[in-house]
Structures are given as structure tokens and as C-alpha cells.
VEXNUMAR-913576 format. One record per residue (C-alpha): x, y, z; residue in one letter. Coordinates in nm, 3 decimals. Layout:
<atoms>
ATOM     east    north       up  code
ATOM        X        Y        Z     A
...
</atoms>
This chain:
<atoms>
ATOM     east    north       up  code
ATOM    3.593   -0.810    2.319     M
ATOM    3.276   -0.813    2.196     S
ATOM    3.139   -0.915    1.869     H
ATOM    3.051   -0.554    1.754     N
ATOM    3.483   -0.531    1.719     D
ATOM    3.468   -0.827    1.489     L
ATOM    3.404   -0.804    1.139     C
ATOM    3.381   -1.135    0.905     L
ATOM    3.410   -1.134    0.502     F
ATOM    3.395   -1.421    0.261     A
ATOM    3.515   -1.399   -0.068     L
ATOM    3.294   -1.523   -0.360     S
ATOM    3.414   -1.857   -0.349     T
ATOM    3.441   -1.923   -0.043     S
ATOM    3.080   -1.751    0.028     H
ATOM    2.821   -2.081    0.147     A
ATOM    3.143   -2.210    0.363     F
ATOM    3.173   -1.869    0.533     G
ATOM    2.746   -1.822    0.545     Q
ATOM    2.787   -2.145    0.752     K
ATOM    3.049   -2.003    0.997     V
ATOM    2.873   -1.680    0.987     S
ATOM    2.570   -1.877    1.147     E
ATOM    2.744   -2.009    1.394     R
ATOM    2.886   -1.757    1.548     L
ATOM    2.581   -1.522    1.501     D
ATOM    2.756   -1.280    1.299     V
ATOM    2.673   -1.144    0.971     P
ATOM    2.918   -1.137    0.637     L
ATOM    3.036   -0.812    0.633     S
ATOM    2.943   -0.694    0.274     K
ATOM    3.234   -0.625    0.023     H
ATOM    3.276   -0.589   -0.360     E
ATOM    3.417   -0.767   -0.578     E
ATOM    3.498   -0.618   -0.974     R
ATOM    3.674   -0.790   -1.273     D
ATOM    3.754   -0.555   -1.542     F
ATOM    3.793   -0.643   -1.885     E
ATOM    4.136   -0.729   -1.954     D
ATOM    4.124   -0.970   -1.680     G
ATOM    4.245   -0.731   -1.368     E
ATOM    4.015   -0.705   -1.060     H
ATOM    3.989   -0.567   -0.763     K
ATOM    3.791   -0.644   -0.405     T
ATOM    3.743   -0.383   -0.121     R
ATOM    3.533   -0.366    0.186     P
ATOM    3.200   -0.204    0.138     L
ATOM    3.189   -0.111    0.545     V
ATOM    3.404    0.044    0.778     S
ATOM    3.707   -0.163    0.928     V
ATOM    3.867    0.090    1.096     R
ATOM    4.035   -0.047    1.444     E
ATOM    3.841   -0.390    1.383     K
ATOM    3.916   -0.746    1.453     D
ATOM    3.881   -0.846    1.080     V
ATOM    3.871   -1.214    0.956     F
ATOM    3.862   -1.325    0.563     V
ATOM    3.746   -1.670    0.485     I
ATOM    3.900   -1.783    0.159     Q
ATOM    3.972   -2.107    0.051     S
ATOM    4.286   -2.159   -0.215     L
ATOM    4.176   -2.444   -0.481     Y
ATOM    4.086   -2.407   -0.815     S
ATOM    3.723   -2.459   -0.938     D
ATOM    3.537   -2.418   -1.319     P
ATOM    3.505   -1.982   -1.211     R
ATOM    3.837   -1.937   -1.023     Q
ATOM    4.219   -2.055   -1.080     S
ATOM    4.392   -2.127   -0.759     V
ATOM    4.607   -1.836   -0.847     N
ATOM    4.298   -1.655   -0.912     D
ATOM    4.222   -1.666   -0.536     K
ATOM    4.523   -1.597   -0.405     L
ATOM    4.574   -1.303   -0.582     C
ATOM    4.204   -1.191   -0.487     R
ATOM    4.290   -1.276   -0.101     L
ATOM    4.595   -1.125   -0.105     L
ATOM    4.474   -0.774   -0.275     F
ATOM    4.148   -0.791   -0.017     F
ATOM    4.442   -0.789    0.246     I
ATOM    4.606   -0.474    0.167     G
ATOM    4.289   -0.304    0.128     A
ATOM    4.184   -0.355    0.460     L
ATOM    4.523   -0.294    0.605     K
ATOM    4.508    0.012    0.401     D
ATOM    4.148    0.065    0.543     A
ATOM    4.341    0.080    0.895     S
ATOM    4.194   -0.256    1.029     A
ATOM    4.338   -0.309    1.377     K
ATOM    4.385   -0.701    1.277     R
ATOM    4.314   -0.949    0.994     V
ATOM    4.336   -1.280    1.038     T
ATOM    4.305   -1.534    0.705     V
ATOM    4.098   -1.793    0.733     V
ATOM    4.166   -2.030    0.479     I
ATOM    4.025   -2.395    0.484     P
ATOM    4.218   -2.567    0.188     Y
ATOM    4.571   -2.407    0.153     L
ATOM    4.755   -2.430   -0.177     C
ATOM    5.071   -2.500   -0.240     Y
ATOM    5.112   -2.675    0.081     A
ATOM    5.252   -3.010   -0.023     R
ATOM    5.570   -2.851   -0.190     K
ATOM    5.718   -2.796    0.153     D
ATOM    6.100   -2.897    0.095     R
ATOM    6.321   -2.930   -0.211     K
ATOM    6.329   -3.311   -0.352     T
ATOM    6.500   -3.249   -0.645     K
ATOM    6.814   -2.961   -0.709     S
ATOM    6.675   -2.614   -0.776     R
ATOM    6.310   -2.708   -0.639     D
ATOM    6.082   -2.466   -0.531     P
ATOM    5.989   -2.444   -0.177     V
ATOM    5.614   -2.313   -0.250     T
ATOM    5.480   -2.329    0.130     T
ATOM    5.725   -2.056    0.210     R
ATOM    5.649   -1.831   -0.064     Y
ATOM    5.275   -1.871   -0.005     V
ATOM    5.376   -1.704    0.368     A
ATOM    5.604   -1.436    0.242     N
ATOM    5.329   -1.324    0.003     L
ATOM    5.053   -1.309    0.331     L
ATOM    5.303   -1.193    0.543     E
ATOM    5.400   -0.889    0.268     A
ATOM    5.029   -0.753    0.241     V
ATOM    5.045   -0.756    0.636     Q
ATOM    4.852   -1.051    0.717     A
ATOM    4.821   -1.054    1.125     D
ATOM    4.752   -1.432    1.153     R
ATOM    4.689   -1.724    0.952     V
ATOM    4.404   -1.995    1.056     V
ATOM    4.401   -2.362    0.845     T
ATOM    4.341   -2.713    0.893     I
ATOM    4.533   -3.007    0.834     D
ATOM    4.854   -2.914    0.603     V
ATOM    5.018   -3.178    0.430     H
ATOM    5.354   -3.070    0.649     N
ATOM    5.290   -2.908    1.013     L
ATOM    5.637   -2.857    1.087     A
ATOM    5.697   -2.734    0.764     A
ATOM    5.405   -2.490    0.795     F
ATOM    5.440   -2.330    1.073     Q
ATOM    5.810   -2.269    1.048     N
ATOM    5.712   -2.111    0.668     A
ATOM    5.567   -1.815    0.865     F
ATOM    5.687   -1.521    1.069     N
ATOM    5.334   -1.458    1.194     C
ATOM    5.115   -1.649    1.413     R
ATOM    4.916   -1.920    1.268     T
ATOM    4.633   -2.159    1.391     D
ATOM    4.656   -2.536    1.302     H
ATOM    4.316   -2.723    1.314     L
ATOM    4.253   -3.112    1.285     E
ATOM    3.975   -3.283    1.161     A
ATOM    4.007   -3.577    1.378     K
ATOM    3.750   -3.486    1.607     K
ATOM    3.481   -3.480    1.325     L
ATOM    3.599   -3.781    1.198     F
ATOM    3.640   -3.960    1.542     I
ATOM    3.255   -3.875    1.587     N
ATOM    3.182   -4.008    1.262     Y
ATOM    3.346   -4.365    1.256     F
ATOM    3.260   -4.364    1.669     S
ATOM    2.858   -4.368    1.575     S
ATOM    2.895   -4.639    1.293     L
ATOM    2.761   -4.997    1.407     S
ATOM    3.034   -5.128    1.176     A
ATOM    3.274   -5.005    1.405     L
ATOM    3.101   -4.992    1.738     S
ATOM    3.033   -5.363    1.738     E
ATOM    3.234   -5.670    1.829     E
ATOM    3.545   -5.673    1.601     G
ATOM    3.858   -5.559    1.543     K
ATOM    3.960   -5.237    1.400     V
ATOM    4.273   -5.106    1.218     V
ATOM    4.372   -4.762    1.120     V
ATOM    4.579   -4.736    0.796     V
ATOM    4.869   -4.472    0.659     S
ATOM    4.922   -4.501    0.307     P
ATOM    5.274   -4.426    0.387     D
ATOM    5.561   -4.378    0.631     V
ATOM    5.535   -4.018    0.617     G
ATOM    5.156   -4.045    0.758     G
ATOM    5.235   -4.278    1.054     M
ATOM    5.229   -3.998    1.279     K
ATOM    4.877   -3.890    1.206     R
ATOM    4.753   -4.258    1.146     A
ATOM    4.913   -4.332    1.532     E
ATOM    4.705   -4.010    1.687     Q
ATOM    4.395   -4.083    1.517     F
ATOM    4.434   -4.467    1.645     R
ATOM    4.456   -4.307    2.017     E
ATOM    4.161   -4.143    1.973     A
ATOM    3.936   -4.415    1.821     L
ATOM    4.041   -4.617    2.081     S
ATOM    3.960   -4.420    2.330     E
ATOM    3.628   -4.356    2.144     A
ATOM    3.527   -4.696    2.071     L
ATOM    3.635   -4.823    2.448     G
ATOM    3.830   -5.115    2.263     K
ATOM    4.180   -5.144    2.119     E
ATOM    4.256   -5.024    1.788     V
ATOM    4.571   -5.125    1.582     T
ATOM    4.768   -4.936    1.287     T
ATOM    4.910   -5.041    0.993     A
ATOM    5.132   -4.874    0.705     F
ATOM    5.171   -4.881    0.330     M
ATOM    5.566   -4.863    0.195     E
ATOM    5.515   -4.583   -0.092     K
ATOM    5.743   -4.417   -0.316     Q
ATOM    5.699   -4.133   -0.551     R
ATOM    5.907   -4.019   -0.852     S
ATOM    5.811   -3.789   -1.106     G
ATOM    5.474   -3.841   -1.039     G
ATOM    5.428   -4.218   -0.997     V
ATOM    5.372   -4.419   -0.731     V
ATOM    5.499   -4.757   -0.652     S
ATOM    5.544   -4.960   -0.371     G
ATOM    5.315   -5.282   -0.248     E
ATOM    5.443   -5.373    0.081     A
ATOM    5.241   -5.321    0.385     M
ATOM    5.322   -5.358    0.782     V
ATOM    5.098   -5.460    0.973     G
ATOM    4.754   -5.692    1.015     E
ATOM    4.458   -5.635    0.858     V
ATOM    4.272   -5.926    0.808     K
ATOM    3.911   -5.960    0.964     D
ATOM    3.969   -5.599    1.058     R
ATOM    3.759   -5.309    0.965     V
ATOM    4.000   -5.075    0.797     A
ATOM    4.053   -4.716    0.849     I
ATOM    4.269   -4.559    0.553     I
ATOM    4.356   -4.195    0.721     I
ATOM    4.516   -3.883    0.511     D
ATOM    4.524   -3.538    0.525     D
ATOM    4.397   -3.508    0.128     L
ATOM    4.260   -3.734   -0.150     V
ATOM    4.395   -3.587   -0.494     S
ATOM    4.421   -3.803   -0.787     T
ATOM    4.312   -4.091   -0.551     G
ATOM    4.601   -4.320   -0.654     T
ATOM    4.715   -4.320   -0.336     T
ATOM    4.408   -4.443   -0.174     L
ATOM    4.308   -4.706   -0.445     A
ATOM    4.679   -4.857   -0.358     R
ATOM    4.609   -4.886   -0.015     A
ATOM    4.218   -4.984   -0.021     A
ATOM    4.375   -5.281   -0.275     K
ATOM    4.660   -5.366   -0.050     A
ATOM    4.362   -5.359    0.265     C
ATOM    4.117   -5.633    0.045     Q
ATOM    4.396   -5.873   -0.034     E
ATOM    4.522   -5.888    0.315     R
ATOM    4.143   -5.988    0.441     G
ATOM    3.982   -5.684    0.548     A
ATOM    3.633   -5.705    0.624     N
ATOM    3.551   -5.338    0.548     K
ATOM    3.770   -5.044    0.415     I
ATOM    3.680   -4.696    0.467     Y
ATOM    3.930   -4.414    0.393     A
ATOM    3.864   -4.037    0.545     A
ATOM    4.094   -3.721    0.450     A
ATOM    4.052   -3.365    0.593     T
ATOM    4.061   -3.265    0.161     H
ATOM    3.895   -3.361   -0.075     G
ATOM    4.033   -3.225   -0.442     L
ATOM    3.894   -3.535   -0.637     F
ATOM    4.095   -3.436   -0.990     V
ATOM    4.195   -3.663   -1.267     G
ATOM    4.040   -4.053   -1.254     Q
ATOM    3.905   -3.976   -0.894     A
ATOM    3.558   -4.070   -1.025     N
ATOM    3.678   -4.401   -1.155     Q
ATOM    3.887   -4.456   -0.853     I
ATOM    3.618   -4.403   -0.601     L
ATOM    3.361   -4.611   -0.782     A
ATOM    3.628   -4.932   -0.714     E
ATOM    3.401   -5.165   -0.486     P
ATOM    3.685   -5.263   -0.208     A
ATOM    3.645   -4.903   -0.070     L
ATOM    3.285   -4.903    0.125     E
ATOM    3.273   -4.515    0.215     K
ATOM    3.485   -4.178    0.163     M
ATOM    3.501   -3.881    0.428     I
ATOM    3.642   -3.593    0.388     I
ATOM    3.541   -3.248    0.507     T
ATOM    3.390   -2.925    0.335     D
ATOM    3.695   -2.701    0.298     T
ATOM    3.665   -2.826   -0.082     I
ATOM    3.302   -2.872   -0.201     P
ATOM    3.325   -3.234   -0.403     P
ATOM    3.227   -3.064   -0.761     F
ATOM    3.477   -3.276   -0.966     R
ATOM    3.250   -3.582   -0.855     L
ATOM    2.974   -3.728   -1.022     N
ATOM    2.642   -3.709   -0.864     E
ATOM    2.661   -4.095   -0.837     E
ATOM    2.966   -4.153   -0.651     I
ATOM    2.872   -3.873   -0.424     I
ATOM    2.532   -4.067   -0.360     G
ATOM    2.683   -4.392   -0.295     E
ATOM    3.045   -4.371   -0.187     K
ATOM    3.120   -3.957   -0.029     L
ATOM    3.040   -3.860    0.338     Q
ATOM    3.096   -3.483    0.400     V
ATOM    3.159   -3.407    0.767     V
ATOM    3.086   -3.003    0.868     D
ATOM    3.433   -2.801    0.941     S
ATOM    3.309   -2.471    0.949     A
ATOM    3.155   -2.504    1.309     G
ATOM    3.537   -2.584    1.398     L
ATOM    3.619   -2.283    1.219     F
ATOM    3.325   -2.082    1.360     A
ATOM    3.484   -2.186    1.721     D
ATOM    3.845   -2.103    1.650     A
ATOM    3.751   -1.773    1.520     I
ATOM    3.581   -1.665    1.864     Q
ATOM    3.842   -1.766    2.062     C
ATOM    4.129   -1.602    1.877     I
ATOM    3.857   -1.299    1.870     H
ATOM    3.831   -1.328    2.272     S
ATOM    4.195   -1.406    2.335     G
ATOM    4.133   -1.767    2.433     E
ATOM    4.321   -2.090    2.364     S
ATOM    4.247   -2.280    2.056     I
ATOM    4.393   -2.602    2.261     V
ATOM    4.070   -2.765    2.349     E
ATOM    3.934   -2.751    1.972     L
ATOM    4.198   -2.984    1.941     L
ATOM    4.123   -3.260    2.145     D
ATOM    3.915   -3.582    2.035     A
</atoms>
């Protein structure tokens, strides 16, 4: 396949991210129209022919001041439908942040399983493939879809960042901390990759955590953090309360420096105040969600954003050309 067969779209709220992907691929964004009507309804359509084309649509599904997460999901669904009606050969949906992925199982009676419902919606409009990065529960994501899925990881991006820090590359011990037991597998994979990158042994630790009715509890920590540089690793940071608990526990137990890394930075609620806590040296996120909810002072002092658009561009290139994306996942 040549790039002549490829059409790349980015809906309006993900245009900046889509532009970075476009530049990396050296493929221009295809033109489309998004029109709003007085009663709140809308339509979105391609302004170029997509007949027999390999089409990729970029839309990150988070709420912002312009559109809610439900607005973005609805617009994406309608656009996919329009592309299929316009005879697109294949439509791959690129979703840097996948909404509703945290509700992946029933934890209480009659609970919804929204991960599966979102999958059903995307398949109902005939999406052929879904690409995302670091969902909350990989097994639930993969089992929810009948269409093809590709799951990317930000691990390599974070490894590149941390392996360049003098605080880690110099003499000294490093520990990777999971803020709960459920994230231990992610933490262990990160520990292995970081250990190889630094050329020295890195240990792990994890926090006890229970959540009920939105209240988080549990203070115990398993693993040694004293006199170590601690890296708290998670898939996302929302209000920051889980991160704050882990950072405070590391500080109380004698960690030298404390960093945190999360693929998706939602930063809702009291996130500004929590990130301002002196225990945390730096917060590292990817660009799947712009940090528009944080104030400029926090962004300047505490936040580091690493680029994931290049990773998505490489994945699109692999999918378009029929190559494996496995190498993209190796740190």
C-alpha cells in the first residue's frame, strides 16, 4: 500500500494532536466539516472522497470546555458511519484516551459495564479497528471488542525520559511503586525495562488500596523505598488522590526523591493542590489529554509532557502497510 490509499482525519478537538501525527507520517490531514445546529444536533462529514481508501480517524475522548466526553463520542460515531456510507474500504479509529474504560466489570449489583457498551457502539457503526494506549484493564478492553484492536504502551516513552535523568543514572537505588495491587503487573514490566535501560537493579513496591463509594483507603506499603528514588507508575491520574497517598507514603518512609508517571492526565477536582505538594518532584504524562485544567504555575514547576503522537503515527504506518506493531511496544 502507498500513502495515496491513506486518508487521515482528526476531529476538531483533537486537531492539534492529529497535526503532530500528520507531520510524523508526512500525510496531510484530510478535510472534513463539523456543523452544529441550533437545537444542539450536529453533523460531521468528509469533504474528500474516501471510496476504497484506508481511513484513520483521530479523536481523544475526554471532556473539555468545548465538548463533553459524550459529545465527542457521539460525533465520532456519526463520522465513522458517514465514512462507511461513503464506501471507505477500512476505518481505523485512533483513540488516544478511551472514555468509560475504567468501568470494565460489575463491582456492585446491576452495575453497567461501559467498556463493553462503548465497544458495541463503535462496532455498530462498523469501525474496523480500534487503536488506543494504556487502557485501565487490558484484558477487559481486548475482550470487549469483536473487531481488531491494537493496544499501545507509553512504557518506552517514560523509560526514555527517566533513563536520561541524572538522579537515576548516577549512583543510587531506584524503586518503582504501584499505587495499588492491581497495577503491580504494569509496575513490574516498567521495572524490568528501566533496570535494563539504567544498567542496574531496580526494585518494586506497592500500596494497599481500597475504594468504596468514591472514598480511597489503605495506608500499608509493601517494599522498601528508604534512601531510594521512587517512581510511582499508573495508567492515569484523575483527581490525584491515589497519587498523593502513594507520594506521601514514600516520603514518610524515607524516599530521596519522588516522581510520578501516568499516561493520561485528566487532572479533575483538586488536582492543582495535590500536584503542588512538595513531596512530588515531577509529574510526567503523555499528550493524550492536554493539561488544560492545571494552572500555569503547576505546569511550569511540576509537569513534564512527553510526546505520544509519534508512537501513534508509527502504529498507523504499520497498520496501513500490514506490518506488526510488536516492535513499537518493546522498551
